[in-house]
CHARMM-style PDB file with segment names, atoms N, HN, CA, C and O in Angstrom:
ATOM      1  N   MET     1      19.691   6.509  -5.007  1.00  0.00      PROA
ATOM      2  CA  MET     1      18.515   5.748  -5.387  1.00  0.00      PROA
ATOM      3  C   MET     1      17.966   4.938  -4.205  1.00  0.00      PROA
ATOM      4  O   MET     1      16.752   4.795  -4.056  1.00  0.00      PROA
ATOM      5  N   LEU     2      18.858   4.417  -3.379  1.00  0.00      PROA
ATOM      6  HN  LEU     2      19.844   4.533  -3.500  1.00  0.00      PROA
ATOM      7  CA  LEU     2      18.393   3.650  -2.224  1.00  0.00      PROA
ATOM      8  C   LEU     2      17.614   4.540  -1.269  1.00  0.00      PROA
ATOM      9  O   LEU     2      16.596   4.120  -0.720  1.00  0.00      PROA
ATOM     10  N   THR     3      18.079   5.750  -1.069  1.00  0.00      PROA
ATOM     11  HN  THR     3      18.906   6.091  -1.515  1.00  0.00      PROA
ATOM     12  CA  THR     3      17.376   6.692  -0.190  1.00  0.00      PROA
ATOM     13  C   THR     3      15.994   7.001  -0.751  1.00  0.00      PROA
ATOM     14  O   THR     3      15.017   7.066  -0.005  1.00  0.00      PROA
ATOM     15  N   ARG     4      15.912   7.192  -2.065  1.00  0.00      PROA
ATOM     16  HN  ARG     4      16.706   7.140  -2.671  1.00  0.00      PROA
ATOM     17  CA  ARG     4      14.605   7.450  -2.689  1.00  0.00      PROA
ATOM     18  C   ARG     4      13.660   6.271  -2.465  1.00  0.00      PROA
ATOM     19  O   ARG     4      12.478   6.463  -2.181  1.00  0.00      PROA
ATOM     20  N   LEU     5      14.188   5.042  -2.594  1.00  0.00      PROA
ATOM     21  HN  LEU     5      15.149   4.886  -2.825  1.00  0.00      PROA
ATOM     22  CA  LEU     5      13.356   3.859  -2.371  1.00  0.00      PROA
ATOM     23  C   LEU     5      12.916   3.780  -0.914  1.00  0.00      PROA
ATOM     24  O   LEU     5      11.751   3.502  -0.630  1.00  0.00      PROA
ATOM     25  N   GLN     6      13.835   4.022   0.002  1.00  0.00      PROA
ATOM     26  HN  GLN     6      14.782   4.248  -0.229  1.00  0.00      PROA
ATOM     27  CA  GLN     6      13.510   3.937   1.425  1.00  0.00      PROA
ATOM     28  C   GLN     6      12.513   5.003   1.858  1.00  0.00      PROA
ATOM     29  O   GLN     6      11.729   4.787   2.782  1.00  0.00      PROA
ATOM     30  N   ASN     7      12.542   6.147   1.196  1.00  0.00      PROA
ATOM     31  HN  ASN     7      13.179   6.323   0.445  1.00  0.00      PROA
ATOM     32  CA  ASN     7      11.639   7.242   1.552  1.00  0.00      PROA
ATOM     33  C   ASN     7      10.385   7.294   0.695  1.00  0.00      PROA
ATOM     34  O   ASN     7       9.556   8.188   0.865  1.00  0.00      PROA
ATOM     35  N   LEU     8      10.238   6.361  -0.212  1.00  0.00      PROA
ATOM     36  HN  LEU     8      10.911   5.635  -0.350  1.00  0.00      PROA
ATOM     37  CA  LEU     8       9.094   6.358  -1.120  1.00  0.00      PROA
ATOM     38  C   LEU     8       7.787   6.157  -0.346  1.00  0.00      PROA
ATOM     39  O   LEU     8       7.669   5.249   0.477  1.00  0.00      PROA
ATOM     40  N   ARG     9       6.833   7.005  -0.623  1.00  0.00      PROA
ATOM     41  HN  ARG     9       6.929   7.742  -1.291  1.00  0.00      PROA
ATOM     42  CA  ARG     9       5.502   6.929  -0.013  1.00  0.00      PROA
ATOM     43  C   ARG     9       4.470   7.096  -1.113  1.00  0.00      PROA
ATOM     44  O   ARG     9       4.728   7.765  -2.113  1.00  0.00      PROA
ATOM     45  N   GLN    10       3.329   6.506  -0.939  1.00  0.00      PROA
ATOM     46  HN  GLN    10       3.119   5.962  -0.126  1.00  0.00      PROA
ATOM     47  CA  GLN    10       2.273   6.636  -1.928  1.00  0.00      PROA
ATOM     48  C   GLN    10       1.732   8.053  -1.970  1.00  0.00      PROA
ATOM     49  O   GLN    10       1.521   8.609  -3.048  1.00  0.00      PROA
ATOM     50  N   GLY    11       1.510   8.634  -0.813  1.00  0.00      PROA
ATOM     51  HN  GLY    11       1.681   8.182   0.063  1.00  0.00      PROA
ATOM     52  CA  GLY    11       0.976   9.993  -0.764  1.00  0.00      PROA
ATOM     53  C   GLY    11      -0.361  10.079  -1.475  1.00  0.00      PROA
ATOM     54  O   GLY    11      -1.260   9.278  -1.219  1.00  0.00      PROA
ATOM     55  N   THR    12      -0.490  11.044  -2.362  1.00  0.00      PROA
ATOM     56  HN  THR    12       0.240  11.694  -2.570  1.00  0.00      PROA
ATOM     57  CA  THR    12      -1.770  11.246  -3.053  1.00  0.00      PROA
ATOM     58  C   THR    12      -1.827  10.557  -4.408  1.00  0.00      PROA
ATOM     59  O   THR    12      -2.854  10.614  -5.084  1.00  0.00      PROA
ATOM     60  N   ARG    13      -0.744   9.910  -4.815  1.00  0.00      PROA
ATOM     61  HN  ARG    13       0.090   9.864  -4.266  1.00  0.00      PROA
ATOM     62  CA  ARG    13      -0.755   9.239  -6.125  1.00  0.00      PROA
ATOM     63  C   ARG    13      -1.511   7.924  -6.058  1.00  0.00      PROA
ATOM     64  O   ARG    13      -1.739   7.379  -4.978  1.00  0.00      PROA
ATOM     65  N   SER    14      -1.891   7.426  -7.209  1.00  0.00      PROA
ATOM     66  HN  SER    14      -1.706   7.869  -8.086  1.00  0.00      PROA
ATOM     67  CA  SER    14      -2.632   6.168  -7.271  1.00  0.00      PROA
ATOM     68  C   SER    14      -1.711   5.004  -6.910  1.00  0.00      PROA
ATOM     69  O   SER    14      -0.487   5.135  -6.920  1.00  0.00      PROA
ATOM     70  N   VAL    15      -2.319   3.877  -6.596  1.00  0.00      PROA
ATOM     71  HN  VAL    15      -3.313   3.771  -6.589  1.00  0.00      PROA
ATOM     72  CA  VAL    15      -1.547   2.673  -6.281  1.00  0.00      PROA
ATOM     73  C   VAL    15      -0.679   2.305  -7.473  1.00  0.00      PROA
ATOM     74  O   VAL    15       0.496   1.977  -7.306  1.00  0.00      PROA
ATOM     75  N   ASN    16      -1.243   2.356  -8.678  1.00  0.00      PROA
ATOM     76  HN  ASN    16      -2.197   2.622  -8.814  1.00  0.00      PROA
ATOM     77  CA  ASN    16      -0.481   1.976  -9.868  1.00  0.00      PROA
ATOM     78  C   ASN    16       0.710   2.906 -10.104  1.00  0.00      PROA
ATOM     79  O   ASN    16       1.776   2.441 -10.509  1.00  0.00      PROA
ATOM     80  N   ASP    17       0.552   4.196  -9.861  1.00  0.00      PROA
ATOM     81  HN  ASP    17      -0.314   4.574  -9.532  1.00  0.00      PROA
ATOM     82  CA  ASP    17       1.676   5.129  -9.993  1.00  0.00      PROA
ATOM     83  C   ASP    17       2.746   4.827  -8.953  1.00  0.00      PROA
ATOM     84  O   ASP    17       3.940   4.872  -9.251  1.00  0.00      PROA
ATOM     85  N   TYR    18       2.322   4.522  -7.741  1.00  0.00      PROA
ATOM     86  HN  TYR    18       1.352   4.485  -7.499  1.00  0.00      PROA
ATOM     87  CA  TYR    18       3.252   4.166  -6.677  1.00  0.00      PROA
ATOM     88  C   TYR    18       4.019   2.895  -7.048  1.00  0.00      PROA
ATOM     89  O   TYR    18       5.235   2.825  -6.874  1.00  0.00      PROA
ATOM     90  N   VAL    19       3.303   1.894  -7.558  1.00  0.00      PROA
ATOM     91  HN  VAL    19       2.315   1.950  -7.699  1.00  0.00      PROA
ATOM     92  CA  VAL    19       3.935   0.625  -7.935  1.00  0.00      PROA
ATOM     93  C   VAL    19       4.948   0.841  -9.059  1.00  0.00      PROA
ATOM     94  O   VAL    19       6.016   0.228  -9.066  1.00  0.00      PROA
ATOM     95  N   GLU    20       4.612   1.705  -9.994  1.00  0.00      PROA
ATOM     96  HN  GLU    20       3.744   2.202  -9.988  1.00  0.00      PROA
ATOM     97  CA  GLU    20       5.519   1.981 -11.105  1.00  0.00      PROA
ATOM     98  C   GLU    20       6.843   2.553 -10.593  1.00  0.00      PROA
ATOM     99  O   GLU    20       7.916   2.100 -10.992  1.00  0.00      PROA
ATOM    100  N   GLU    21       6.761   3.546  -9.710  1.00  0.00      PROA
ATOM    101  HN  GLU    21       5.890   3.914  -9.386  1.00  0.00      PROA
ATOM    102  CA  GLU    21       7.993   4.127  -9.175  1.00  0.00      PROA
ATOM    103  C   GLU    21       8.712   3.142  -8.253  1.00  0.00      PROA
ATOM    104  O   GLU    21       9.940   3.060  -8.281  1.00  0.00      PROA
ATOM    105  N   PHE    22       7.977   2.405  -7.448  1.00  0.00      PROA
ATOM    106  HN  PHE    22       6.980   2.472  -7.425  1.00  0.00      PROA
ATOM    107  CA  PHE    22       8.562   1.396  -6.569  1.00  0.00      PROA
ATOM    108  C   PHE    22       9.352   0.382  -7.395  1.00  0.00      PROA
ATOM    109  O   PHE    22      10.490   0.058  -7.057  1.00  0.00      PROA
ATOM    110  N   SER    23       8.762  -0.109  -8.457  1.00  0.00      PROA
ATOM    111  HN  SER    23       7.837   0.154  -8.731  1.00  0.00      PROA
ATOM    112  CA  SER    23       9.416  -1.105  -9.312  1.00  0.00      PROA
ATOM    113  C   SER    23      10.663  -0.533  -9.974  1.00  0.00      PROA
ATOM    114  O   SER    23      11.695  -1.200 -10.044  1.00  0.00      PROA
ATOM    115  N   LEU    24      10.570   0.694 -10.456  1.00  0.00      PROA
ATOM    116  HN  LEU    24       9.731   1.236 -10.400  1.00  0.00      PROA
ATOM    117  CA  LEU    24      11.715   1.340 -11.086  1.00  0.00      PROA
ATOM    118  C   LEU    24      12.867   1.481 -10.099  1.00  0.00      PROA
ATOM    119  O   LEU    24      14.007   1.139 -10.416  1.00  0.00      PROA
ATOM    120  N   LEU    25      12.575   1.979  -8.917  1.00  0.00      PROA
ATOM    121  HN  LEU    25      11.650   2.257  -8.660  1.00  0.00      PROA
ATOM    122  CA  LEU    25      13.620   2.162  -7.908  1.00  0.00      PROA
ATOM    123  C   LEU    25      14.178   0.830  -7.429  1.00  0.00      PROA
ATOM    124  O   LEU    25      15.372   0.716  -7.152  1.00  0.00      PROA
ATOM    125  N   LEU    26      13.323  -0.166  -7.334  1.00  0.00      PROA
ATOM    126  HN  LEU    26      12.353  -0.073  -7.560  1.00  0.00      PROA
ATOM    127  CA  LEU    26      13.761  -1.489  -6.916  1.00  0.00      PROA
ATOM    128  C   LEU    26      14.731  -2.070  -7.937  1.00  0.00      PROA
ATOM    129  O   LEU    26      15.750  -2.656  -7.572  1.00  0.00      PROA
ATOM    130  N   THR    27      14.412  -1.907  -9.207  1.00  0.00      PROA
ATOM    131  HN  THR    27      13.584  -1.431  -9.504  1.00  0.00      PROA
ATOM    132  CA  THR    27      15.282  -2.396 -10.277  1.00  0.00      PROA
ATOM    133  C   THR    27      16.626  -1.678 -10.259  1.00  0.00      PROA
ATOM    134  O   THR    27      17.671  -2.305 -10.426  1.00  0.00      PROA
ATOM    135  N   ARG    28      16.599  -0.389 -10.060  1.00  0.00      PROA
ATOM    136  HN  ARG    28      15.750   0.121  -9.925  1.00  0.00      PROA
ATOM    137  CA  ARG    28      17.843   0.392 -10.071  1.00  0.00      PROA
ATOM    138  C   ARG    28      18.736   0.107  -8.871  1.00  0.00      PROA
ATOM    139  O   ARG    28      19.950   0.304  -8.938  1.00  0.00      PROA
ATOM    140  N   ASN    29      18.139  -0.357  -7.768  1.00  0.00      PROA
ATOM    141  HN  ASN    29      17.153  -0.517  -7.713  1.00  0.00      PROA
ATOM    142  CA  ASN    29      18.912  -0.637  -6.569  1.00  0.00      PROA
ATOM    143  C   ASN    29      19.408  -2.069  -6.496  1.00  0.00      PROA
ATOM    144  O   ASN    29      20.370  -2.350  -5.782  1.00  0.00      PROA
ATOM    145  N   GLU    30      18.774  -2.977  -7.215  1.00  0.00      PROA
ATOM    146  HN  GLU    30      17.992  -2.749  -7.795  1.00  0.00      PROA
ATOM    147  CA  GLU    30      19.168  -4.383  -7.238  1.00  0.00      PROA
ATOM    148  C   GLU    30      19.413  -4.944  -5.831  1.00  0.00      PROA
ATOM    149  O   GLU    30      20.495  -5.451  -5.535  1.00  0.00      PROA
ATOM    150  N   LEU    31      18.418  -4.848  -4.993  1.00  0.00      PROA
ATOM    151  HN  LEU    31      17.539  -4.436  -5.234  1.00  0.00      PROA
ATOM    152  CA  LEU    31      18.529  -5.320  -3.622  1.00  0.00      PROA
ATOM    153  C   LEU    31      18.310  -6.828  -3.545  1.00  0.00      PROA
ATOM    154  O   LEU    31      17.489  -7.373  -4.283  1.00  0.00      PROA
ATOM    155  N   PRO    32      19.030  -7.499  -2.668  1.00  0.00      PROA
ATOM    156  CA  PRO    32      18.860  -8.947  -2.515  1.00  0.00      PROA
ATOM    157  C   PRO    32      17.749  -9.300  -1.519  1.00  0.00      PROA
ATOM    158  O   PRO    32      17.877 -10.269  -0.770  1.00  0.00      PROA
ATOM    159  N   ASP    33      16.666  -8.526  -1.505  1.00  0.00      PROA
ATOM    160  HN  ASP    33      16.562  -7.739  -2.113  1.00  0.00      PROA
ATOM    161  CA  ASP    33      15.579  -8.757  -0.555  1.00  0.00      PROA
ATOM    162  C   ASP    33      14.838 -10.047  -0.876  1.00  0.00      PROA
ATOM    163  O   ASP    33      14.687 -10.427  -2.037  1.00  0.00      PROA
ATOM    164  N   SER    34      14.382 -10.709   0.177  1.00  0.00      PROA
ATOM    165  HN  SER    34      14.505 -10.400   1.120  1.00  0.00      PROA
ATOM    166  CA  SER    34      13.507 -11.862  -0.012  1.00  0.00      PROA
ATOM    167  C   SER    34      12.115 -11.342  -0.384  1.00  0.00      PROA
ATOM    168  O   SER    34      11.859 -10.140  -0.310  1.00  0.00      PROA
ATOM    169  N   VAL    35      11.235 -12.234  -0.776  1.00  0.00      PROA
ATOM    170  HN  VAL    35      11.444 -13.210  -0.836  1.00  0.00      PROA
ATOM    171  CA  VAL    35       9.869 -11.841  -1.135  1.00  0.00      PROA
ATOM    172  C   VAL    35       9.185 -11.174   0.058  1.00  0.00      PROA
ATOM    173  O   VAL    35       8.487 -10.174  -0.110  1.00  0.00      PROA
ATOM    174  N   VAL    36       9.376 -11.711   1.240  1.00  0.00      PROA
ATOM    175  HN  VAL    36       9.943 -12.523   1.376  1.00  0.00      PROA
ATOM    176  CA  VAL    36       8.777 -11.138   2.448  1.00  0.00      PROA
ATOM    177  C   VAL    36       9.311  -9.718   2.675  1.00  0.00      PROA
ATOM    178  O   VAL    36       8.542  -8.812   2.996  1.00  0.00      PROA
ATOM    179  N   GLN    37      10.600  -9.526   2.513  1.00  0.00      PROA
ATOM    180  HN  GLN    37      11.224 -10.262   2.253  1.00  0.00      PROA
ATOM    181  CA  GLN    37      11.186  -8.198   2.690  1.00  0.00      PROA
ATOM    182  C   GLN    37      10.642  -7.209   1.656  1.00  0.00      PROA
ATOM    183  O   GLN    37      10.401  -6.045   1.975  1.00  0.00      PROA
ATOM    184  N   LEU    38      10.450  -7.676   0.416  1.00  0.00      PROA
ATOM    185  HN  LEU    38      10.647  -8.622   0.157  1.00  0.00      PROA
ATOM    186  CA  LEU    38       9.896  -6.811  -0.617  1.00  0.00      PROA
ATOM    187  C   LEU    38       8.476  -6.381  -0.283  1.00  0.00      PROA
ATOM    188  O   LEU    38       8.110  -5.221  -0.469  1.00  0.00      PROA
ATOM    189  N   VAL    39       7.683  -7.318   0.208  1.00  0.00      PROA
ATOM    190  HN  VAL    39       7.980  -8.261   0.359  1.00  0.00      PROA
ATOM    191  CA  VAL    39       6.302  -6.988   0.584  1.00  0.00      PROA
ATOM    192  C   VAL    39       6.305  -5.961   1.707  1.00  0.00      PROA
ATOM    193  O   VAL    39       5.548  -4.991   1.664  1.00  0.00      PROA
ATOM    194  N   LEU    40       7.140  -6.164   2.700  1.00  0.00      PROA
ATOM    195  HN  LEU    40       7.755  -6.952   2.736  1.00  0.00      PROA
ATOM    196  CA  LEU    40       7.220  -5.207   3.808  1.00  0.00      PROA
ATOM    197  C   LEU    40       7.707  -3.850   3.327  1.00  0.00      PROA
ATOM    198  O   LEU    40       7.217  -2.818   3.786  1.00  0.00      PROA
ATOM    199  N   ARG    41       8.656  -3.839   2.416  1.00  0.00      PROA
ATOM    200  HN  ARG    41       9.054  -4.678   2.043  1.00  0.00      PROA
ATOM    201  CA  ARG    41       9.153  -2.584   1.849  1.00  0.00      PROA
ATOM    202  C   ARG    41       8.044  -1.902   1.050  1.00  0.00      PROA
ATOM    203  O   ARG    41       7.900  -0.680   1.100  1.00  0.00      PROA
ATOM    204  N   PHE    42       7.254  -2.699   0.307  1.00  0.00      PROA
ATOM    205  HN  PHE    42       7.370  -3.692   0.266  1.00  0.00      PROA
ATOM    206  CA  PHE    42       6.163  -2.164  -0.501  1.00  0.00      PROA
ATOM    207  C   PHE    42       5.069  -1.555   0.377  1.00  0.00      PROA
ATOM    208  O   PHE    42       4.566  -0.470   0.085  1.00  0.00      PROA
ATOM    209  N   ILE    43       4.708  -2.244   1.437  1.00  0.00      PROA
ATOM    210  HN  ILE    43       5.116  -3.125   1.675  1.00  0.00      PROA
ATOM    211  CA  ILE    43       3.669  -1.746   2.343  1.00  0.00      PROA
ATOM    212  C   ILE    43       4.127  -0.444   2.983  1.00  0.00      PROA
ATOM    213  O   ILE    43       3.337   0.489   3.130  1.00  0.00      PROA
ATOM    214  N   GLY    44       5.403  -0.376   3.366  1.00  0.00      PROA
ATOM    215  HN  GLY    44       6.044  -1.134   3.247  1.00  0.00      PROA
ATOM    216  CA  GLY    44       5.988   0.869   3.853  1.00  0.00      PROA
ATOM    217  C   GLY    44       5.501   1.287   5.222  1.00  0.00      PROA
ATOM    218  O   GLY    44       5.116   0.468   6.056  1.00  0.00      PROA
ATOM    219  N   THR    45       5.532   2.590   5.421  1.00  0.00      PROA
ATOM    220  HN  THR    45       5.844   3.256   4.743  1.00  0.00      PROA
ATOM    221  CA  THR    45       5.163   3.148   6.710  1.00  0.00      PROA
ATOM    222  C   THR    45       3.655   3.137   6.890  1.00  0.00      PROA
ATOM    223  O   THR    45       2.917   3.117   5.905  1.00  0.00      PROA
ATOM    224  N   PRO    46       3.190   3.150   8.117  1.00  0.00      PROA
ATOM    225  CA  PRO    46       1.746   3.085   8.369  1.00  0.00      PROA
ATOM    226  C   PRO    46       0.967   4.250   7.757  1.00  0.00      PROA
ATOM    227  O   PRO    46       1.244   5.420   8.025  1.00  0.00      PROA
ATOM    228  N   THR    47       0.003   3.898   6.941  1.00  0.00      PROA
ATOM    229  HN  THR    47      -0.221   2.948   6.724  1.00  0.00      PROA
ATOM    230  CA  THR    47      -0.992   4.833   6.413  1.00  0.00      PROA
ATOM    231  C   THR    47      -2.307   4.079   6.466  1.00  0.00      PROA
ATOM    232  O   THR    47      -2.319   2.895   6.805  1.00  0.00      PROA
ATOM    233  N   SER    48      -3.389   4.716   6.147  1.00  0.00      PROA
ATOM    234  HN  SER    48      -3.380   5.677   5.872  1.00  0.00      PROA
ATOM    235  CA  SER    48      -4.655   3.989   6.192  1.00  0.00      PROA
ATOM    236  C   SER    48      -4.644   2.816   5.220  1.00  0.00      PROA
ATOM    237  O   SER    48      -5.159   1.744   5.537  1.00  0.00      PROA
ATOM    238  N   THR    49      -4.054   3.014   4.023  1.00  0.00      PROA
ATOM    239  HN  THR    49      -3.636   3.885   3.766  1.00  0.00      PROA
ATOM    240  CA  THR    49      -4.015   1.924   3.045  1.00  0.00      PROA
ATOM    241  C   THR    49      -3.050   0.843   3.469  1.00  0.00      PROA
ATOM    242  O   THR    49      -3.389  -0.338   3.406  1.00  0.00      PROA
ATOM    243  N   SER    50      -1.837   1.217   3.907  1.00  0.00      PROA
ATOM    244  HN  SER    50      -1.562   2.177   3.958  1.00  0.00      PROA
ATOM    245  CA  SER    50      -0.866   0.193   4.270  1.00  0.00      PROA
ATOM    246  C   SER    50      -1.313  -0.602   5.488  1.00  0.00      PROA
ATOM    247  O   SER    50      -1.060  -1.804   5.572  1.00  0.00      PROA
ATOM    248  N   THR    51      -1.967   0.050   6.422  1.00  0.00      PROA
ATOM    249  HN  THR    51      -2.172   1.027   6.355  1.00  0.00      PROA
ATOM    250  CA  THR    51      -2.485  -0.663   7.592  1.00  0.00      PROA
ATOM    251  C   THR    51      -3.556  -1.657   7.173  1.00  0.00      PROA
ATOM    252  O   THR    51      -3.588  -2.789   7.657  1.00  0.00      PROA
ATOM    253  N   ALA    52      -4.427  -1.233   6.280  1.00  0.00      PROA
ATOM    254  HN  ALA    52      -4.401  -0.314   5.887  1.00  0.00      PROA
ATOM    255  CA  ALA    52      -5.470  -2.133   5.781  1.00  0.00      PROA
ATOM    256  C   ALA    52      -4.857  -3.287   5.011  1.00  0.00      PROA
ATOM    257  O   ALA    52      -5.314  -4.423   5.137  1.00  0.00      PROA
ATOM    258  N   MET    53      -3.829  -3.019   4.215  1.00  0.00      PROA
ATOM    259  HN  MET    53      -3.457  -2.096   4.113  1.00  0.00      PROA
ATOM    260  CA  MET    53      -3.202  -4.055   3.403  1.00  0.00      PROA
ATOM    261  C   MET    53      -2.436  -5.055   4.256  1.00  0.00      PROA
ATOM    262  O   MET    53      -2.448  -6.250   3.960  1.00  0.00      PROA
ATOM    263  N   SER    54      -1.778  -4.597   5.296  1.00  0.00      PROA
ATOM    264  HN  SER    54      -1.768  -3.626   5.537  1.00  0.00      PROA
ATOM    265  CA  SER    54      -0.983  -5.498   6.119  1.00  0.00      PROA
ATOM    266  C   SER    54      -1.837  -6.519   6.852  1.00  0.00      PROA
ATOM    267  O   SER    54      -1.346  -7.594   7.196  1.00  0.00      PROA
ATOM    268  N   GLN    55      -3.093  -6.210   7.097  1.00  0.00      PROA
ATOM    269  HN  GLN    55      -3.492  -5.337   6.818  1.00  0.00      PROA
ATOM    270  CA  GLN    55      -3.958  -7.176   7.785  1.00  0.00      PROA
ATOM    271  C   GLN    55      -4.281  -8.386   6.912  1.00  0.00      PROA
ATOM    272  O   GLN    55      -4.683  -9.430   7.426  1.00  0.00      PROA
ATOM    273  N   PHE    56      -4.106  -8.253   5.584  1.00  0.00      PROA
ATOM    274  HN  PHE    56      -3.779  -7.405   5.166  1.00  0.00      PROA
ATOM    275  CA  PHE    56      -4.356  -9.375   4.681  1.00  0.00      PROA
ATOM    276  C   PHE    56      -3.176 -10.328   4.602  1.00  0.00      PROA
ATOM    277  O   PHE    56      -3.295 -11.411   4.029  1.00  0.00      PROA
ATOM    278  N   ASP    57      -2.037  -9.940   5.170  1.00  0.00      PROA
ATOM    279  HN  ASP    57      -1.941  -9.061   5.635  1.00  0.00      PROA
ATOM    280  CA  ASP    57      -0.834 -10.756   5.171  1.00  0.00      PROA
ATOM    281  C   ASP    57      -0.466 -11.185   3.749  1.00  0.00      PROA
ATOM    282  O   ASP    57      -0.420 -12.380   3.458  1.00  0.00      PROA
ATOM    283  N   PRO    58      -0.205 -10.218   2.862  1.00  0.00      PROA
ATOM    284  CA  PRO    58       0.096 -10.537   1.470  1.00  0.00      PROA
ATOM    285  C   PRO    58       1.393 -11.325   1.342  1.00  0.00      PROA
ATOM    286  O   PRO    58       2.335 -11.122   2.108  1.00  0.00      PROA
ATOM    287  N   LEU    59       1.430 -12.224   0.367  1.00  0.00      PROA
ATOM    288  HN  LEU    59       0.665 -12.389  -0.255  1.00  0.00      PROA
ATOM    289  CA  LEU    59       2.615 -13.046   0.160  1.00  0.00      PROA
ATOM    290  C   LEU    59       3.526 -12.493  -0.924  1.00  0.00      PROA
ATOM    291  O   LEU    59       4.709 -12.833  -0.967  1.00  0.00      PROA
ATOM    292  N   THR    60       2.993 -11.641  -1.805  1.00  0.00      PROA
ATOM    293  HN  THR    60       2.032 -11.365  -1.770  1.00  0.00      PROA
ATOM    294  CA  THR    60       3.799 -11.049  -2.866  1.00  0.00      PROA
ATOM    295  C   THR    60       3.413  -9.583  -3.026  1.00  0.00      PROA
ATOM    296  O   THR    60       2.347  -9.156  -2.581  1.00  0.00      PROA
ATOM    297  N   VAL    61       4.292  -8.824  -3.665  1.00  0.00      PROA
ATOM    298  HN  VAL    61       5.158  -9.171  -4.026  1.00  0.00      PROA
ATOM    299  CA  VAL    61       4.003  -7.421  -3.945  1.00  0.00      PROA
ATOM    300  C   VAL    61       2.821  -7.339  -4.902  1.00  0.00      PROA
ATOM    301  O   VAL    61       1.967  -6.464  -4.758  1.00  0.00      PROA
ATOM    302  N   SER    62       2.767  -8.239  -5.873  1.00  0.00      PROA
ATOM    303  HN  SER    62       3.461  -8.950  -5.990  1.00  0.00      PROA
ATOM    304  CA  SER    62       1.662  -8.246  -6.831  1.00  0.00      PROA
ATOM    305  C   SER    62       0.313  -8.447  -6.137  1.00  0.00      PROA
ATOM    306  O   SER    62      -0.665  -7.772  -6.459  1.00  0.00      PROA
ATOM    307  N   GLU    63       0.270  -9.364  -5.199  1.00  0.00      PROA
ATOM    308  HN  GLU    63       1.065  -9.913  -4.938  1.00  0.00      PROA
ATOM    309  CA  GLU    63      -0.960  -9.618  -4.444  1.00  0.00      PROA
ATOM    310  C   GLU    63      -1.354  -8.387  -3.637  1.00  0.00      PROA
ATOM    311  O   GLU    63      -2.529  -8.027  -3.569  1.00  0.00      PROA
ATOM    312  N   ASP    64      -0.371  -7.751  -3.035  1.00  0.00      PROA
ATOM    313  HN  ASP    64       0.584  -8.043  -3.091  1.00  0.00      PROA
ATOM    314  CA  ASP    64      -0.649  -6.550  -2.253  1.00  0.00      PROA
ATOM    315  C   ASP    64      -1.123  -5.420  -3.164  1.00  0.00      PROA
ATOM    316  O   ASP    64      -2.030  -4.669  -2.806  1.00  0.00      PROA
ATOM    317  N   GLN    65      -0.513  -5.302  -4.336  1.00  0.00      PROA
ATOM    318  HN  GLN    65       0.223  -5.912  -4.628  1.00  0.00      PROA
ATOM    319  CA  GLN    65      -0.923  -4.274  -5.295  1.00  0.00      PROA
ATOM    320  C   GLN    65      -2.376  -4.474  -5.717  1.00  0.00      PROA
ATOM    321  O   GLN    65      -3.148  -3.516  -5.750  1.00  0.00      PROA
ATOM    322  N   GLN    66      -2.751  -5.697  -6.035  1.00  0.00      PROA
ATOM    323  HN  GLN    66      -2.124  -6.476  -6.008  1.00  0.00      PROA
ATOM    324  CA  GLN    66      -4.127  -5.987  -6.455  1.00  0.00      PROA
ATOM    325  C   GLN    66      -5.125  -5.611  -5.358  1.00  0.00      PROA
ATOM    326  O   GLN    66      -6.168  -5.021  -5.638  1.00  0.00      PROA
ATOM    327  N   ARG    67      -4.810  -5.946  -4.144  1.00  0.00      PROA
ATOM    328  HN  ARG    67      -3.962  -6.426  -3.916  1.00  0.00      PROA
ATOM    329  CA  ARG    67      -5.715  -5.604  -3.036  1.00  0.00      PROA
ATOM    330  C   ARG    67      -5.747  -4.110  -2.790  1.00  0.00      PROA
ATOM    331  O   ARG    67      -6.801  -3.556  -2.477  1.00  0.00      PROA
ATOM    332  N   ALA    68      -4.601  -3.444  -2.927  1.00  0.00      PROA
ATOM    333  HN  ALA    68      -3.745  -3.894  -3.181  1.00  0.00      PROA
ATOM    334  CA  ALA    68      -4.547  -2.001  -2.723  1.00  0.00      PROA
ATOM    335  C   ALA    68      -5.365  -1.266  -3.775  1.00  0.00      PROA
ATOM    336  O   ALA    68      -6.039  -0.284  -3.465  1.00  0.00      PROA
ATOM    337  N   VAL    69      -5.309  -1.736  -5.016  1.00  0.00      PROA
ATOM    338  HN  VAL    69      -4.761  -2.534  -5.268  1.00  0.00      PROA
ATOM    339  CA  VAL    69      -6.095  -1.131  -6.090  1.00  0.00      PROA
ATOM    340  C   VAL    69      -7.586  -1.299  -5.778  1.00  0.00      PROA
ATOM    341  O   VAL    69      -8.365  -0.361  -5.946  1.00  0.00      PROA
ATOM    342  N   ALA    70      -7.975  -2.478  -5.329  1.00  0.00      PROA
ATOM    343  HN  ALA    70      -7.342  -3.240  -5.193  1.00  0.00      PROA
ATOM    344  CA  ALA    70      -9.383  -2.715  -4.974  1.00  0.00      PROA
ATOM    345  C   ALA    70      -9.789  -1.842  -3.796  1.00  0.00      PROA
ATOM    346  O   ALA    70     -10.900  -1.314  -3.771  1.00  0.00      PROA
ATOM    347  N   PHE    71      -8.906  -1.688  -2.829  1.00  0.00      PROA
ATOM    348  HN  PHE    71      -8.003  -2.117  -2.850  1.00  0.00      PROA
ATOM    349  CA  PHE    71      -9.183  -0.862  -1.657  1.00  0.00      PROA
ATOM    350  C   PHE    71      -9.317   0.602  -2.040  1.00  0.00      PROA
ATOM    351  O   PHE    71     -10.115   1.339  -1.461  1.00  0.00      PROA
ATOM    352  N   GLU    72      -8.525   1.015  -3.022  1.00  0.00      PROA
ATOM    353  HN  GLU    72      -7.876   0.417  -3.493  1.00  0.00      PROA
ATOM    354  CA  GLU    72      -8.499   2.412  -3.471  1.00  0.00      PROA
ATOM    355  C   GLU    72      -9.816   2.811  -4.121  1.00  0.00      PROA
ATOM    356  O   GLU    72     -10.217   3.973  -4.047  1.00  0.00      PROA
ATOM    357  N   LEU    73     -10.486   1.869  -4.749  1.00  0.00      PROA
ATOM    358  HN  LEU    73     -10.160   0.925  -4.808  1.00  0.00      PROA
ATOM    359  CA  LEU    73     -11.742   2.171  -5.419  1.00  0.00      PROA
ATOM    360  C   LEU    73     -12.791   2.426  -4.404  1.00  0.00      PROA
ATOM    361  OT1 LEU    73     -13.937   2.702  -4.757  1.00  0.00      PROA
TER     362      LEU     73
END
């Protein structure tokens, strides 16, 4: 499960679908990440969306999700 979380990418799925799987994998792994670490894990590897999202310096995964959904539209 940890490998799946570490390799998780949004790809062609919607932000909400990505968040759903991210949350599920995060729950199953029970990682002791800080909020900052979770945001960095959520943003993931550089893509056009993650690069755009990282410039906003999100403080929570929820905040990043909201901006990503708006960006996706």
